[in-house]
C-alpha positions as CSV (number, residue, x, y, z in Angstrom):
1,M,0.3,0.4,-0.3
2,Y,1.1,3.3,-0.8
3,V,0.4,6.1,2.1
4,G,2.9,9.0,0.9
5,R,4.9,10.7,3.8
6,F,3.6,9.7,7.0
7,V,4.1,10.8,11.0
8,V,3.0,8.2,13.9
9,V,2.9,9.8,17.4
10,G,3.3,8.2,20.3
11,P,3.2,10.0,23.7
12,E,6.7,10.1,24.5
13,V,8.3,9.3,21.0
14,A,7.1,10.2,17.3
15,A,8.9,9.4,13.8
16,Y,8.0,10.5,10.3
17,R,8.6,9.3,6.7
18,V,9.4,10.3,3.3
19,S,7.2,8.3,0.6
20,S,7.8,8.9,-2.9
21,R,6.9,7.7,-6.3
22,S,8.3,11.4,-7.8
23,F,10.8,12.6,-5.6
24,P,12.8,9.8,-4.8
25,N,16.4,11.7,-4.4
26,R,16.2,13.2,-1.2
27,K,17.7,13.0,2.6
28,I,17.3,14.3,6.1
29,I,20.3,15.7,7.9
30,E,21.0,17.5,10.8
31,R,20.8,21.1,10.5
32,D,21.0,24.1,13.2
33,G,18.8,21.6,15.9
34,A,16.2,20.5,13.2
35,L,16.2,17.3,10.7
36,T,15.7,19.4,7.3
37,V,14.8,17.3,4.2
38,G,16.4,18.4,0.8
39,P,17.5,16.8,-2.4
40,T,21.1,14.0,-2.4
41,E,23.3,15.7,-4.6
42,D,21.9,13.5,-7.0
43,A,19.0,14.7,-7.3
44,P,17.7,16.3,-10.7
45,E,16.8,20.3,-10.5
46,T,13.3,21.3,-9.7
47,D,11.5,24.0,-8.8
48,N,8.9,22.1,-6.7
49,P,8.0,24.2,-3.5
50,Y,7.4,21.0,-1.5
51,I,10.7,19.6,-1.6
52,S,12.6,20.9,1.2
53,Y,11.8,21.6,5.0
54,N,12.4,20.8,8.8
55,C,10.5,17.9,9.0
56,A,11.7,17.8,12.8
57,R,12.3,20.4,15.4
58,R,12.6,20.6,19.1
59,V,10.8,23.2,20.9
60,E,12.6,25.8,23.6
61,R,11.1,28.1,25.7
62,D,12.5,30.7,27.4
63,S,14.0,28.4,31.0
64,T,16.0,28.0,34.2
65,E,16.4,24.1,33.6
66,R,19.0,23.6,31.0
67,A,20.8,19.9,29.3
68,R,23.6,18.8,30.4
69,D,25.6,20.7,27.3
70,G,24.6,24.3,28.9
71,Q,21.0,24.8,26.3
72,P,17.4,25.2,27.2
73,R,15.8,22.1,27.6
74,A,13.6,21.3,25.0
75,D,9.9,20.7,26.5
76,A,8.1,19.2,23.2
77,A,9.0,18.3,19.7
78,V,7.6,19.1,16.2
79,V,7.4,16.4,13.4
80,G,5.7,17.1,10.1
81,N,5.6,17.3,6.1
82,G,6.1,20.4,5.2
83,S,7.1,24.2,6.0
84,H,4.3,23.7,9.0
85,V,6.2,22.5,11.4
86,D,8.2,26.4,11.2
87,P,5.1,27.8,12.5
88,I,3.9,25.3,15.1
89,T,7.3,25.3,17.0
90,E,7.2,29.2,16.6
91,K,3.8,28.7,18.2
92,L,4.7,26.6,21.2
93,Q,7.7,28.5,21.9
94,L,5.5,31.6,22.4
95,G,3.3,29.4,24.8
96,Y,0.5,28.0,22.8
97,P,-1.2,25.2,23.8
98,A,-0.3,22.3,21.8
99,R,-3.6,21.5,19.8
100,D,-3.9,25.4,19.0
101,A,-0.7,26.0,17.5
102,L,-1.3,22.9,15.7
103,A,-4.9,23.6,14.3
104,E,-3.9,27.9,13.6
105,S,-0.6,26.4,11.6
106,L,-2.4,23.7,9.9
107,L,-5.4,26.2,8.7
108,A,-3.4,29.0,7.8
109,L,-0.9,26.4,5.5
110,D,-3.3,24.6,4.5
111,Y,-2.9,21.3,2.3
112,E,-0.1,21.4,-0.6
113,K,-1.4,23.2,-3.8
114,D,-0.2,20.1,-5.8
115,D,-1.5,17.8,-8.2
116,Y,-2.8,15.9,-5.5
117,D,-4.3,18.1,-3.2
118,T,-1.7,16.7,-0.5
119,P,-2.4,16.9,3.0
120,R,0.1,18.4,5.6
121,I,0.5,16.4,8.9
122,A,1.9,17.0,11.7
123,G,2.1,16.3,15.5
124,V,3.9,17.2,18.8
125,V,5.0,15.6,21.4
126,G,5.5,17.1,25.0
127,S,4.6,16.1,28.6
128,E,1.3,16.1,30.5
129,E,3.0,20.3,32.2
130,N,3.0,21.5,29.1
131,G,-0.2,19.8,27.1
132,G,0.5,16.2,25.8
133,A,0.8,14.5,22.7
134,Y,-1.6,16.1,19.7
135,V,-1.6,14.5,15.8
136,G,-3.3,16.6,13.1
137,T,-3.8,17.0,9.4
138,V,-5.5,19.9,6.7
139,R,-7.1,18.3,4.0
140,K,-9.2,19.6,1.5
141,D,-12.0,19.1,2.8
142,A,-11.3,18.9,6.9
143,L,-9.4,20.3,9.3
144,L,-8.1,16.9,11.9
145,V,-6.6,17.8,15.1
146,R,-6.4,14.8,17.9
147,E,-5.0,14.1,21.5
148,V,-3.0,11.3,21.4
149,T,-3.0,8.6,24.5
150,E,-1.2,6.1,21.9
151,P,0.8,5.9,19.2
152,T,-1.1,7.1,16.1
153,L,-0.8,6.9,12.2
154,V,-1.4,9.8,9.8
155,A,-0.4,9.9,6.3
156,T,-1.6,11.5,3.2
157,Y,-3.0,9.0,1.1
158,E,-5.3,5.9,2.4
159,K,-5.1,6.5,6.3
160,D,-5.9,10.5,5.7
161,A,-7.3,10.3,9.4
162,P,-5.6,9.9,12.4
163,E,-5.7,6.2,14.0
164,P,-4.1,4.0,16.3
165,F,-1.0,2.2,15.2
166,D,0.9,-0.2,16.8
167,F,4.5,1.5,17.1
168,A,6.6,0.2,19.8
169,A,9.7,2.1,19.2
170,E,11.3,3.9,22.6
171,T,13.9,6.0,21.0
172,A,14.4,7.9,18.4
173,S,17.2,5.3,16.7
174,V,14.9,2.7,16.9
175,A,11.8,5.1,16.1
176,A,13.7,6.1,12.5
177,T,14.6,2.4,12.1
178,A,10.7,1.5,12.6
179,A,9.4,4.0,10.5
180,Y,11.6,3.5,7.5
181,D,10.8,-0.1,7.7
182,L,7.5,-0.2,7.5
183,D,5.3,-2.0,5.4
184,F,4.7,1.0,3.1
185,E,5.6,1.3,-0.5
186,H,8.3,3.5,-1.4
187,A,10.1,4.6,1.5
188,V,12.9,6.9,1.0
189,C,14.1,8.0,4.9
190,A,12.8,8.5,8.1
191,A,13.2,10.8,11.6
192,G,12.6,9.6,14.3
193,V,12.1,11.6,18.0
194,A,11.9,10.5,21.6
195,R,11.5,12.5,25.1
196,T,14.5,11.6,27.5
197,D,15.5,13.1,30.8
198,D,17.6,15.6,29.1
199,G,15.0,17.2,26.6
200,F,14.2,15.8,23.2
201,E,17.0,13.8,20.9
202,F,16.8,13.1,17.2
203,A,17.6,10.5,15.1
204,V,17.5,9.7,11.2
205,E,17.6,7.0,8.8
206,N,18.0,7.5,5.3
207,G,18.0,3.7,4.0
208,D,22.4,3.6,4.2
209,G,22.2,2.9,7.5
210,N,22.9,6.4,8.3
């Protein structure tokens, strides 16, 4: 089954996978504290605006708490399939509840205006203290945002409404690899996010063991 890009969001872990028939020449890199989807060195040139974007970011509100490296401790993380990841993160950093940050950003940017009216999908992993975990999508016909109490999947095609999903990963690296290996067609690359005692960790699976 081809479901396109998808996110899986659990109370403490999340994953995002790029699945593509049209643009397989992409990878995820870590840059400036975010995970970014972009073309590989051998990818053909394109003016498609949906090819490159941040797919995962940490939310670091002003806080006296510090991680081991001295940086503010991240208290949430965002995953998603496009440029809406940035405004969701920014709203959370301003103190918006996760549900509102998802709903307002998805509604503002709306579904992708491509040949398939591709939905935008996103998730937030936080904690009970800062609003919990949520998953959302905006399609041509609906805006759906759901609180997450168990692993939940939403994809751009076929599975385009949030649904419970068997996903037992507990670390970022396991989440990235598990998402990449799921039995959905045309895997390209994947990202994993997990809450730890020291904030949020990221991991990448580009299909080459990295």
